[in-house]
All heavy atoms as TSV, in Angstrom:
chain	resi	resn	atom	element	x	y	z
A	1	MET	N	N	166.730	67.323	4.372
A	1	MET	CA	C	166.312	67.948	3.148
A	1	MET	C	C	164.897	68.492	3.245
A	1	MET	O	O	164.420	69.092	2.314
A	1	MET	CB	C	166.412	66.958	1.991
A	1	MET	CG	C	167.852	66.634	1.633
A	1	MET	SD	S	168.108	65.395	0.352
A	1	MET	CE	C	167.273	66.105	-1.025
A	2	THR	N	N	164.262	68.295	4.358
A	2	THR	CA	C	162.909	68.789	4.545
A	2	THR	C	C	162.919	70.304	4.545
A	2	THR	O	O	163.802	70.932	5.089
A	2	THR	CB	C	162.340	68.282	5.880
A	2	THR	OG1	O	162.422	66.861	5.873
A	2	THR	CG2	C	160.915	68.703	6.076
A	3	GLY	N	N	161.914	70.864	3.918
A	3	GLY	CA	C	161.779	72.304	3.894
A	3	GLY	C	C	162.481	72.980	2.730
A	3	GLY	O	O	162.332	74.174	2.534
A	4	LEU	N	N	163.241	72.245	1.965
A	4	LEU	CA	C	163.912	72.827	0.801
A	4	LEU	C	C	162.972	72.806	-0.394
A	4	LEU	O	O	162.165	71.893	-0.537
A	4	LEU	CB	C	165.170	72.033	0.451
A	4	LEU	CG	C	166.313	72.067	1.455
A	4	LEU	CD1	C	167.434	71.134	1.002
A	4	LEU	CD2	C	166.844	73.475	1.616
A	5	PRO	N	N	163.100	73.796	-1.261
A	5	PRO	CA	C	162.296	73.769	-2.481
A	5	PRO	C	C	162.646	72.540	-3.323
A	5	PRO	O	O	163.779	72.051	-3.289
A	5	PRO	CB	C	162.711	75.050	-3.209
A	5	PRO	CG	C	163.347	75.914	-2.167
A	5	PRO	CD	C	163.927	74.982	-1.151
A	6	PRO	N	N	161.684	72.044	-4.104
A	6	PRO	CA	C	161.931	70.845	-4.905
A	6	PRO	C	C	163.144	70.954	-5.827
A	6	PRO	O	O	163.904	69.993	-5.966
A	6	PRO	CB	C	160.639	70.686	-5.715
A	6	PRO	CG	C	159.598	71.353	-4.889
A	6	PRO	CD	C	160.295	72.491	-4.213
A	7	MET	N	N	163.347	72.087	-6.450
A	7	MET	CA	C	164.490	72.231	-7.356
A	7	MET	C	C	165.816	72.155	-6.598
A	7	MET	O	O	166.799	71.637	-7.106
A	7	MET	CB	C	164.408	73.540	-8.144
A	7	MET	CG	C	163.331	73.521	-9.217
A	7	MET	SD	S	163.506	72.169	-10.421
A	7	MET	CE	C	165.003	72.628	-11.239
A	8	ARG	N	N	165.839	72.649	-5.378
A	8	ARG	CA	C	167.061	72.561	-4.580
A	8	ARG	C	C	167.333	71.126	-4.161
A	8	ARG	O	O	168.469	70.657	-4.158
A	8	ARG	CB	C	166.965	73.481	-3.348
A	8	ARG	CG	C	168.183	73.439	-2.452
A	8	ARG	CD	C	169.468	73.769	-3.258
A	8	ARG	NE	N	170.637	73.399	-2.531
A	8	ARG	CZ	C	171.430	74.252	-1.896
A	8	ARG	NH1	N	171.172	75.526	-1.903
A	8	ARG	NH2	N	172.487	73.799	-1.261
A	9	ARG	N	N	166.279	70.388	-3.807
A	9	ARG	CA	C	166.442	68.977	-3.465
A	9	ARG	C	C	166.968	68.196	-4.662
A	9	ARG	O	O	167.833	67.334	-4.522
A	9	ARG	CB	C	165.124	68.378	-2.974
A	9	ARG	CG	C	164.741	68.862	-1.595
A	9	ARG	CD	C	163.670	68.004	-0.956
A	9	ARG	NE	N	162.534	67.741	-1.829
A	9	ARG	CZ	C	161.367	68.364	-1.754
A	9	ARG	NH1	N	161.163	69.282	-0.853
A	9	ARG	NH2	N	160.397	68.048	-2.590
A	10	LEU	N	N	166.439	68.515	-5.847
A	10	LEU	CA	C	166.892	67.857	-7.065
A	10	LEU	C	C	168.361	68.176	-7.340
A	10	LEU	O	O	169.154	67.279	-7.640
A	10	LEU	CB	C	166.028	68.284	-8.253
A	10	LEU	CG	C	166.407	67.700	-9.612
A	10	LEU	CD1	C	166.340	66.180	-9.594
A	10	LEU	CD2	C	165.501	68.276	-10.682
A	11	LEU	N	N	168.743	69.439	-7.210
A	11	LEU	CA	C	170.138	69.824	-7.419
A	11	LEU	C	C	171.043	69.134	-6.407
A	11	LEU	O	O	172.106	68.613	-6.774
A	11	LEU	CB	C	170.298	71.336	-7.327
A	11	LEU	CG	C	171.730	71.864	-7.456
A	11	LEU	CD1	C	172.351	71.472	-8.787
A	11	LEU	CD2	C	171.751	73.374	-7.260
A	12	ASP	N	N	170.637	69.092	-5.153
A	12	ASP	CA	C	171.442	68.415	-4.135
A	12	ASP	C	C	171.629	66.938	-4.469
A	12	ASP	O	O	172.717	66.390	-4.298
A	12	ASP	CB	C	170.797	68.558	-2.750
A	12	ASP	CG	C	170.925	69.964	-2.182
A	12	ASP	OD1	O	171.693	70.787	-2.738
A	12	ASP	OD2	O	170.243	70.243	-1.173
A	13	ALA	N	N	170.575	66.296	-4.945
A	13	ALA	CA	C	170.673	64.875	-5.320
A	13	ALA	C	C	171.602	64.691	-6.512
A	13	ALA	O	O	172.414	63.754	-6.537
A	13	ALA	CB	C	169.290	64.320	-5.637
A	14	ARG	N	N	171.512	65.587	-7.471
A	14	ARG	CA	C	172.389	65.500	-8.636
A	14	ARG	C	C	173.848	65.712	-8.244
A	14	ARG	O	O	174.737	65.017	-8.737
A	14	ARG	CB	C	171.958	66.515	-9.693
A	14	ARG	CG	C	170.671	66.122	-10.373
A	14	ARG	CD	C	170.193	67.157	-11.349
A	14	ARG	NE	N	169.066	66.618	-12.119
A	14	ARG	CZ	C	168.357	67.335	-12.959
A	14	ARG	NH1	N	168.642	68.602	-13.172
A	14	ARG	NH2	N	167.365	66.767	-13.612
A	15	LEU	N	N	174.097	66.666	-7.367
A	15	LEU	CA	C	175.470	66.917	-6.931
A	15	LEU	C	C	176.006	65.761	-6.080
A	15	LEU	O	O	177.184	65.420	-6.163
A	15	LEU	CB	C	175.555	68.242	-6.171
A	15	LEU	CG	C	175.358	69.492	-7.036
A	15	LEU	CD1	C	175.225	70.727	-6.154
A	15	LEU	CD2	C	176.483	69.658	-8.039
A	16	ALA	N	N	175.153	65.150	-5.289
A	16	ALA	CA	C	175.582	63.979	-4.511
A	16	ALA	C	C	175.977	62.840	-5.450
A	16	ALA	O	O	176.991	62.163	-5.239
A	16	ALA	CB	C	174.467	63.539	-3.566
A	17	ARG	N	N	175.189	62.643	-6.489
A	17	ARG	CA	C	175.526	61.609	-7.472
A	17	ARG	C	C	176.810	61.960	-8.206
A	17	ARG	O	O	177.643	61.077	-8.463
A	17	ARG	CB	C	174.366	61.429	-8.460
A	17	ARG	CG	C	174.620	60.381	-9.506
A	17	ARG	CD	C	174.739	59.000	-8.886
A	17	ARG	NE	N	174.966	58.027	-9.950
A	17	ARG	CZ	C	175.767	56.989	-9.843
A	17	ARG	NH1	N	176.391	56.750	-8.703
A	17	ARG	NH2	N	175.932	56.164	-10.838
A	18	ALA	N	N	177.003	63.216	-8.499
A	18	ALA	CA	C	178.243	63.649	-9.157
A	18	ALA	C	C	179.450	63.345	-8.274
A	18	ALA	O	O	180.484	62.885	-8.764
A	18	ALA	CB	C	178.177	65.138	-9.478
A	19	ARG	N	N	179.322	63.576	-6.963
A	19	ARG	CA	C	180.425	63.247	-6.042
A	19	ARG	C	C	180.738	61.756	-6.089
A	19	ARG	O	O	181.899	61.352	-6.089
A	19	ARG	CB	C	180.076	63.665	-4.615
A	19	ARG	CG	C	180.237	65.124	-4.372
A	19	ARG	CD	C	180.128	65.403	-2.866
A	19	ARG	NE	N	179.514	66.687	-2.669
A	19	ARG	CZ	C	178.233	66.920	-2.426
A	19	ARG	NH1	N	177.379	65.935	-2.317
A	19	ARG	NH2	N	177.789	68.138	-2.286
A	20	GLU	N	N	179.708	60.932	-6.118
A	20	GLU	CA	C	179.912	59.477	-6.214
A	20	GLU	C	C	180.651	59.114	-7.497
A	20	GLU	O	O	181.587	58.303	-7.475
A	20	GLU	CB	C	178.573	58.747	-6.181
A	20	GLU	CG	C	177.841	58.820	-4.871
A	20	GLU	CD	C	176.444	58.228	-4.960
A	20	GLU	OE1	O	176.095	57.635	-6.004
A	20	GLU	OE2	O	175.688	58.370	-3.988
A	21	LEU	N	N	180.226	59.688	-8.601
A	21	LEU	CA	C	180.849	59.379	-9.885
A	21	LEU	C	C	182.271	59.910	-9.961
A	21	LEU	O	O	183.147	59.271	-10.548
A	21	LEU	CB	C	179.996	59.927	-11.035
A	21	LEU	CG	C	178.641	59.253	-11.222
A	21	LEU	CD1	C	177.827	59.965	-12.287
A	21	LEU	CD2	C	178.804	57.783	-11.553
A	22	LEU	N	N	182.520	61.065	-9.364
A	22	LEU	CA	C	183.894	61.573	-9.305
A	22	LEU	C	C	184.765	60.609	-8.514
A	22	LEU	O	O	185.930	60.407	-8.831
A	22	LEU	CB	C	183.930	62.971	-8.669
A	22	LEU	CG	C	183.458	64.109	-9.550
A	22	LEU	CD1	C	183.234	65.364	-8.706
A	22	LEU	CD2	C	184.456	64.384	-10.665
A	23	GLY	N	N	184.187	60.008	-7.500
A	23	GLY	CA	C	184.914	59.052	-6.679
A	23	GLY	C	C	185.281	57.776	-7.407
A	23	GLY	O	O	186.281	57.136	-7.083
A	24	SER	N	N	184.490	57.427	-8.402
A	24	SER	CA	C	184.799	56.210	-9.148
A	24	SER	C	C	186.047	56.398	-9.993
A	24	SER	O	O	186.753	55.430	-10.280
A	24	SER	CB	C	183.626	55.804	-10.040
A	24	SER	OG	O	183.516	56.678	-11.152
A	25	GLY	N	N	186.310	57.642	-10.398
A	25	GLY	CA	C	187.499	57.956	-11.177
A	25	GLY	C	C	187.464	57.490	-12.609
A	25	GLY	O	O	188.413	57.700	-13.350
A	26	ASP	N	N	186.365	56.869	-13.042
A	26	ASP	CA	C	186.300	56.288	-14.374
A	26	ASP	C	C	185.729	57.224	-15.438
A	26	ASP	O	O	186.038	57.080	-16.613
A	26	ASP	CB	C	185.461	55.009	-14.358
A	26	ASP	CG	C	186.090	53.931	-13.486
A	26	ASP	OD1	O	187.307	53.981	-13.268
A	26	ASP	OD2	O	185.341	53.068	-13.025
A	27	LEU	N	N	184.875	58.145	-15.039
A	27	LEU	CA	C	184.171	58.982	-16.004
A	27	LEU	C	C	184.806	60.357	-16.137
A	27	LEU	O	O	185.333	60.904	-15.171
A	27	LEU	CB	C	182.706	59.151	-15.594
A	27	LEU	CG	C	181.868	57.884	-15.572
A	27	LEU	CD1	C	180.485	58.193	-15.015
A	27	LEU	CD2	C	181.752	57.297	-16.964
A	28	THR	N	N	184.695	60.926	-17.321
A	28	THR	CA	C	185.152	62.292	-17.544
A	28	THR	C	C	184.161	63.269	-16.927
A	28	THR	O	O	183.012	62.901	-16.618
A	28	THR	CB	C	185.269	62.589	-19.045
A	28	THR	OG1	O	183.950	62.524	-19.618
A	28	THR	CG2	C	186.220	61.625	-19.746
A	29	ILE	N	N	184.591	64.505	-16.786
A	29	ILE	CA	C	183.703	65.561	-16.291
A	29	ILE	C	C	182.490	65.687	-17.221
A	29	ILE	O	O	181.363	65.848	-16.755
A	29	ILE	CB	C	184.462	66.903	-16.201
A	29	ILE	CG1	C	185.612	66.805	-15.188
A	29	ILE	CG2	C	183.513	68.053	-15.875
A	29	ILE	CD1	C	185.202	66.516	-13.771
A	30	GLU	N	N	182.714	65.594	-18.511
A	30	GLU	CA	C	181.628	65.689	-19.478
A	30	GLU	C	C	180.604	64.573	-19.274
A	30	GLU	O	O	179.390	64.813	-19.306
A	30	GLU	CB	C	182.182	65.637	-20.910
A	30	GLU	CG	C	183.008	66.840	-21.292
A	30	GLU	CD	C	184.432	66.852	-20.732
A	30	GLU	OE1	O	184.907	65.806	-20.203
A	30	GLU	OE2	O	185.079	67.902	-20.791
A	31	ALA	N	N	181.079	63.365	-19.066
A	31	ALA	CA	C	180.179	62.232	-18.857
A	31	ALA	C	C	179.411	62.373	-17.547
A	31	ALA	O	O	178.221	62.068	-17.483
A	31	ALA	CB	C	180.961	60.922	-18.875
A	32	ILE	N	N	180.068	62.838	-16.514
A	32	ILE	CA	C	179.397	63.021	-15.226
A	32	ILE	C	C	178.309	64.079	-15.341
A	32	ILE	O	O	177.200	63.893	-14.844
A	32	ILE	CB	C	180.415	63.368	-14.124
A	32	ILE	CG1	C	181.329	62.168	-13.867
A	32	ILE	CG2	C	179.700	63.796	-12.833
A	32	ILE	CD1	C	182.496	62.450	-12.951
A	33	ALA	N	N	178.611	65.187	-16.002
A	33	ALA	CA	C	177.613	66.244	-16.196
A	33	ALA	C	C	176.384	65.678	-16.894
A	33	ALA	O	O	175.249	65.935	-16.492
A	33	ALA	CB	C	178.210	67.392	-17.002
A	34	ARG	N	N	176.606	64.887	-17.917
A	34	ARG	CA	C	175.514	64.292	-18.680
A	34	ARG	C	C	174.726	63.288	-17.837
A	34	ARG	O	O	173.498	63.328	-17.784
A	34	ARG	CB	C	176.074	63.628	-19.938
A	34	ARG	CG	C	175.037	63.119	-20.896
A	34	ARG	CD	C	175.635	62.596	-22.207
A	34	ARG	NE	N	176.662	61.570	-22.004
A	34	ARG	CZ	C	177.971	61.756	-22.182
A	34	ARG	NH1	N	178.441	62.920	-22.574
A	34	ARG	NH2	N	178.831	60.778	-21.965
A	35	HIS	N	N	175.424	62.396	-17.144
A	35	HIS	CA	C	174.752	61.361	-16.350
A	35	HIS	C	C	173.948	61.938	-15.188
A	35	HIS	O	O	172.957	61.342	-14.777
A	35	HIS	CB	C	175.769	60.361	-15.793
A	35	HIS	CG	C	176.322	59.418	-16.806
A	35	HIS	ND1	N	175.573	58.808	-17.778
A	35	HIS	CD2	C	177.586	58.975	-16.996
A	35	HIS	CE1	C	176.335	58.035	-18.517
A	35	HIS	NE2	N	177.570	58.128	-18.076
A	36	CYS	N	N	174.390	63.058	-14.658
A	36	CYS	CA	C	173.718	63.652	-13.499
A	36	CYS	C	C	172.654	64.677	-13.867
A	36	CYS	O	O	172.005	65.229	-12.989
A	36	CYS	CB	C	174.747	64.299	-12.578
A	36	CYS	SG	S	175.849	63.100	-11.836
A	37	GLY	N	N	172.508	64.945	-15.158
A	37	GLY	CA	C	171.502	65.913	-15.583
A	37	GLY	C	C	171.879	67.342	-15.275
A	37	GLY	O	O	171.002	68.186	-15.060
A	38	LEU	N	N	173.183	67.623	-15.241
A	38	LEU	CA	C	173.640	68.967	-14.912
A	38	LEU	C	C	174.028	69.784	-16.144
A	38	LEU	O	O	174.655	70.835	-16.024
A	38	LEU	CB	C	174.810	68.893	-13.922
A	38	LEU	CG	C	174.400	68.375	-12.545
A	38	LEU	CD1	C	175.614	68.032	-11.712
A	38	LEU	CD2	C	173.531	69.388	-11.828
A	39	GLY	N	N	173.639	69.308	-17.294
A	39	GLY	CA	C	173.845	70.080	-18.517
A	39	GLY	C	C	175.262	69.991	-19.042
A	39	GLY	O	O	175.877	68.933	-19.034
A	40	THR	N	N	175.765	71.117	-19.453
A	40	THR	CA	C	177.093	71.177	-20.057
A	40	THR	C	C	178.177	71.010	-18.996
A	40	THR	O	O	177.934	71.262	-17.807
A	40	THR	CB	C	177.309	72.525	-20.757
A	40	THR	OG1	O	177.316	73.559	-19.767
A	40	THR	CG2	C	176.238	72.794	-21.806
A	41	PRO	N	N	179.369	70.629	-19.412
A	41	PRO	CA	C	180.479	70.564	-18.454
A	41	PRO	C	C	180.719	71.905	-17.754
A	41	PRO	O	O	181.001	71.937	-16.560
A	41	PRO	CB	C	181.673	70.156	-19.318
A	41	PRO	CG	C	181.057	69.384	-20.437
A	41	PRO	CD	C	179.754	70.085	-20.721
A	42	ALA	N	N	180.571	72.998	-18.486
A	42	ALA	CA	C	180.765	74.323	-17.878
A	42	ALA	C	C	179.721	74.579	-16.795
A	42	ALA	O	O	180.046	75.087	-15.712
A	42	ALA	CB	C	180.707	75.407	-18.947
A	43	ASN	N	N	178.465	74.237	-17.067
A	43	ASN	CA	C	177.407	74.403	-16.068
A	43	ASN	C	C	177.668	73.521	-14.857
A	43	ASN	O	O	177.509	73.947	-13.710
A	43	ASN	CB	C	176.045	74.077	-16.691
A	43	ASN	CG	C	174.905	74.421	-15.773
A	43	ASN	OD1	O	174.776	75.550	-15.339
A	43	ASN	ND2	N	174.073	73.429	-15.483
A	44	PHE	N	N	178.068	72.281	-15.110
A	44	PHE	CA	C	178.395	71.360	-14.020
A	44	PHE	C	C	179.503	71.933	-13.145
A	44	PHE	O	O	179.396	71.961	-11.923
A	44	PHE	CB	C	178.796	70.003	-14.593
A	44	PHE	CG	C	179.401	69.054	-13.602
A	44	PHE	CD1	C	178.826	68.840	-12.362
A	44	PHE	CD2	C	180.548	68.360	-13.912
A	44	PHE	CE1	C	179.387	67.945	-11.442
A	44	PHE	CE2	C	181.110	67.470	-13.017
A	44	PHE	CZ	C	180.535	67.268	-11.777
A	45	ARG	N	N	180.580	72.408	-13.765
A	45	ARG	CA	C	181.701	72.972	-12.998
A	45	ARG	C	C	181.255	74.156	-12.150
A	45	ARG	O	O	181.631	74.275	-10.983
A	45	ARG	CB	C	182.828	73.381	-13.941
A	45	ARG	CG	C	183.581	72.222	-14.533
A	45	ARG	CD	C	184.721	72.710	-15.437
A	45	ARG	NE	N	185.389	71.591	-16.074
A	45	ARG	CZ	C	185.173	71.209	-17.324
A	45	ARG	NH1	N	184.299	71.865	-18.092
A	45	ARG	NH2	N	185.818	70.173	-17.817
A	46	THR	N	N	180.445	75.033	-12.741
A	46	THR	CA	C	179.963	76.215	-12.024
A	46	THR	C	C	179.101	75.830	-10.830
A	46	THR	O	O	179.305	76.326	-9.715
A	46	THR	CB	C	179.170	77.128	-12.981
A	46	THR	OG1	O	180.032	77.538	-14.038
A	46	THR	CG2	C	178.629	78.344	-12.262
A	47	LEU	N	N	178.136	74.946	-11.052
A	47	LEU	CA	C	177.250	74.521	-9.962
A	47	LEU	C	C	178.019	73.766	-8.885
A	47	LEU	O	O	177.797	73.980	-7.685
A	47	LEU	CB	C	176.126	73.640	-10.514
A	47	LEU	CG	C	175.060	74.357	-11.328
A	47	LEU	CD1	C	174.177	73.343	-12.043
A	47	LEU	CD2	C	174.239	75.258	-10.427
A	48	PHE	N	N	178.904	72.884	-9.291
A	48	PHE	CA	C	179.656	72.085	-8.332
A	48	PHE	C	C	180.500	72.991	-7.444
A	48	PHE	O	O	180.480	72.870	-6.219
A	48	PHE	CB	C	180.541	71.067	-9.067
A	48	PHE	CG	C	181.075	69.988	-8.180
A	48	PHE	CD1	C	180.363	68.818	-8.003
A	48	PHE	CD2	C	182.282	70.128	-7.519
A	48	PHE	CE1	C	180.844	67.804	-7.164
A	48	PHE	CE2	C	182.778	69.134	-6.693
A	48	PHE	CZ	C	182.048	67.965	-6.519
A	49	LYS	N	N	181.220	73.924	-8.056
A	49	LYS	CA	C	182.074	74.824	-7.267
A	49	LYS	C	C	181.236	75.700	-6.338
A	49	LYS	O	O	181.604	75.915	-5.184
A	49	LYS	CB	C	182.934	75.693	-8.179
A	49	LYS	CG	C	183.890	76.548	-7.391
A	49	LYS	CD	C	184.860	77.286	-8.263
A	49	LYS	CE	C	185.813	78.084	-7.381
A	49	LYS	NZ	N	186.724	78.896	-8.152
A	50	ALA	N	N	180.104	76.184	-6.818
A	50	ALA	CA	C	179.247	77.043	-6.001
A	50	ALA	C	C	178.687	76.311	-4.785
A	50	ALA	O	O	178.549	76.895	-3.708
A	50	ALA	CB	C	178.104	77.601	-6.847
A	51	HIS	N	N	178.390	75.023	-4.936
A	51	HIS	CA	C	177.727	74.292	-3.851
A	51	HIS	C	C	178.662	73.419	-3.031
A	51	HIS	O	O	178.378	73.142	-1.867
A	51	HIS	CB	C	176.580	73.456	-4.422
A	51	HIS	CG	C	175.457	74.303	-4.916
A	51	HIS	ND1	N	174.449	74.766	-4.115
A	51	HIS	CD2	C	175.206	74.814	-6.153
A	51	HIS	CE1	C	173.622	75.515	-4.817
A	51	HIS	NE2	N	174.061	75.563	-6.062
A	52	VAL	N	N	179.751	72.977	-3.619
A	52	VAL	CA	C	180.687	72.109	-2.896
A	52	VAL	C	C	181.896	72.895	-2.406
A	52	VAL	O	O	182.506	72.558	-1.401
A	52	VAL	CB	C	181.105	70.913	-3.788
A	52	VAL	CG1	C	182.100	70.013	-3.089
A	52	VAL	CG2	C	179.877	70.113	-4.210
A	53	GLY	N	N	182.239	73.965	-3.135
A	53	GLY	CA	C	183.330	74.825	-2.692
A	53	GLY	C	C	184.621	74.678	-3.477
A	53	GLY	O	O	185.520	75.491	-3.341
A	54	VAL	N	N	184.705	73.637	-4.279
A	54	VAL	CA	C	185.882	73.407	-5.120
A	54	VAL	C	C	185.407	72.893	-6.477
A	54	VAL	O	O	184.342	72.290	-6.569
A	54	VAL	CB	C	186.881	72.398	-4.502
A	54	VAL	CG1	C	187.469	72.927	-3.204
A	54	VAL	CG2	C	186.233	71.051	-4.277
A	55	PRO	N	N	186.209	73.091	-7.522
A	55	PRO	CA	C	185.837	72.530	-8.827
A	55	PRO	C	C	185.866	71.003	-8.792
A	55	PRO	O	O	186.560	70.402	-7.959
A	55	PRO	CB	C	186.928	73.063	-9.766
A	55	PRO	CG	C	187.587	74.181	-9.052
A	55	PRO	CD	C	187.418	73.907	-7.586
A	56	PRO	N	N	185.140	70.361	-9.689
A	56	PRO	CA	C	185.111	68.893	-9.711
A	56	PRO	C	C	186.490	68.255	-9.814
A	56	PRO	O	O	186.758	67.247	-9.157
A	56	PRO	CB	C	184.269	68.559	-10.943
A	56	PRO	CG	C	183.488	69.775	-11.234
A	56	PRO	CD	C	184.275	70.932	-10.721
A	57	SER	N	N	187.376	68.826	-10.610
A	57	SER	CA	C	188.710	68.236	-10.772
A	57	SER	C	C	189.494	68.288	-9.463
A	57	SER	O	O	190.192	67.326	-9.111
A	57	SER	CB	C	189.479	68.942	-11.885
A	57	SER	OG	O	189.588	70.327	-11.599
A	58	VAL	N	N	189.369	69.377	-8.730
A	58	VAL	CA	C	190.058	69.494	-7.440
A	58	VAL	C	C	189.440	68.535	-6.431
A	58	VAL	O	O	190.146	67.895	-5.652
A	58	VAL	CB	C	190.023	70.950	-6.927
A	58	VAL	CG1	C	190.562	71.055	-5.517
A	58	VAL	CG2	C	190.793	71.863	-7.878
A	59	TYR	N	N	188.115	68.415	-6.446
A	59	TYR	CA	C	187.441	67.462	-5.564
A	59	TYR	C	C	187.971	66.063	-5.810
A	59	TYR	O	O	188.312	65.342	-4.871
A	59	TYR	CB	C	185.928	67.508	-5.810
A	59	TYR	CG	C	185.152	66.553	-4.939
A	59	TYR	CD1	C	184.682	66.957	-3.697
A	59	TYR	CD2	C	184.881	65.259	-5.355
A	59	TYR	CE1	C	183.971	66.087	-2.881
A	59	TYR	CE2	C	184.173	64.385	-4.557
A	59	TYR	CZ	C	183.714	64.806	-3.325
A	59	TYR	OH	O	183.020	63.930	-2.523
A	60	ARG	N	N	188.058	65.691	-7.068
A	60	ARG	CA	C	188.533	64.353	-7.421
A	60	ARG	C	C	189.963	64.157	-6.927
A	60	ARG	O	O	190.282	63.123	-6.330
A	60	ARG	CB	C	188.447	64.145	-8.925
A	60	ARG	CG	C	188.934	62.780	-9.382
A	60	ARG	CD	C	188.751	62.589	-10.860
A	60	ARG	NE	N	187.462	61.962	-11.107
A	60	ARG	CZ	C	186.907	61.834	-12.289
A	60	ARG	NH1	N	187.486	62.304	-13.358
A	60	ARG	NH2	N	185.738	61.228	-12.409
A	61	GLU	N	N	190.831	65.112	-7.146
A	61	GLU	CA	C	192.239	64.993	-6.735
A	61	GLU	C	C	192.405	64.986	-5.218
A	61	GLU	O	O	193.186	64.223	-4.680
A	61	GLU	CB	C	193.041	66.161	-7.301
A	61	GLU	CG	C	193.206	66.134	-8.799
A	61	GLU	CD	C	193.777	67.435	-9.343
A	61	GLU	OE1	O	194.169	68.324	-8.533
A	61	GLU	OE2	O	193.827	67.581	-10.573
A	62	THR	N	N	191.628	65.833	-4.539
A	62	THR	CA	C	191.790	66.010	-3.095
A	62	THR	C	C	191.091	64.935	-2.273
A	62	THR	O	O	191.663	64.397	-1.341
A	62	THR	CB	C	191.249	67.393	-2.677
A	62	THR	OG1	O	191.926	68.393	-3.440
A	62	THR	CG2	C	191.482	67.636	-1.204
A	63	PHE	N	N	189.873	64.639	-2.623
A	63	PHE	CA	C	189.048	63.790	-1.779
A	63	PHE	C	C	189.004	62.341	-2.225
A	63	PHE	O	O	188.582	61.482	-1.469
A	63	PHE	CB	C	187.641	64.346	-1.679
A	63	PHE	CG	C	187.603	65.714	-1.040
A	63	PHE	CD1	C	187.420	66.848	-1.813
A	63	PHE	CD2	C	187.806	65.856	0.312
A	63	PHE	CE1	C	187.415	68.090	-1.235
A	63	PHE	CE2	C	187.792	67.107	0.912
A	63	PHE	CZ	C	187.601	68.232	0.129
A	64	VAL	N	N	189.419	62.088	-3.440
A	64	VAL	CA	C	189.348	60.729	-3.955
A	64	VAL	C	C	190.717	60.084	-4.011
A	64	VAL	O	O	190.883	58.918	-3.758
A	64	VAL	CB	C	188.651	60.705	-5.344
A	64	VAL	CG1	C	188.636	59.311	-5.907
A	64	VAL	CG2	C	187.249	61.255	-5.214
A	65	GLY	N	N	191.693	60.860	-4.328
A	65	GLY	CA	C	193.043	60.299	-4.325
A	65	GLY	C	C	193.672	60.507	-5.629
A	65	GLY	O	O	194.660	60.283	-6.084
C-alpha cells in the first residue's frame, strides 16, 4: 500500500472490511455500507464493483458460499 494516496488507502481498507463482513453472511448490504463508511448502499455497490470487479451480492454468492 506504500505510495498510494491516503484516500485510496482508506478506500482499500474499507473495501477489505466489506469483504470480511460479506463473508460473515450476517449483515445486509445496507448495514455493511454503513459499518464500513461507504455511504449509501448504492455508493457501496458502485465502489465495490468498480474495485473488486463484481457486485457485493455476487461476491457473497460466489466467494463465500
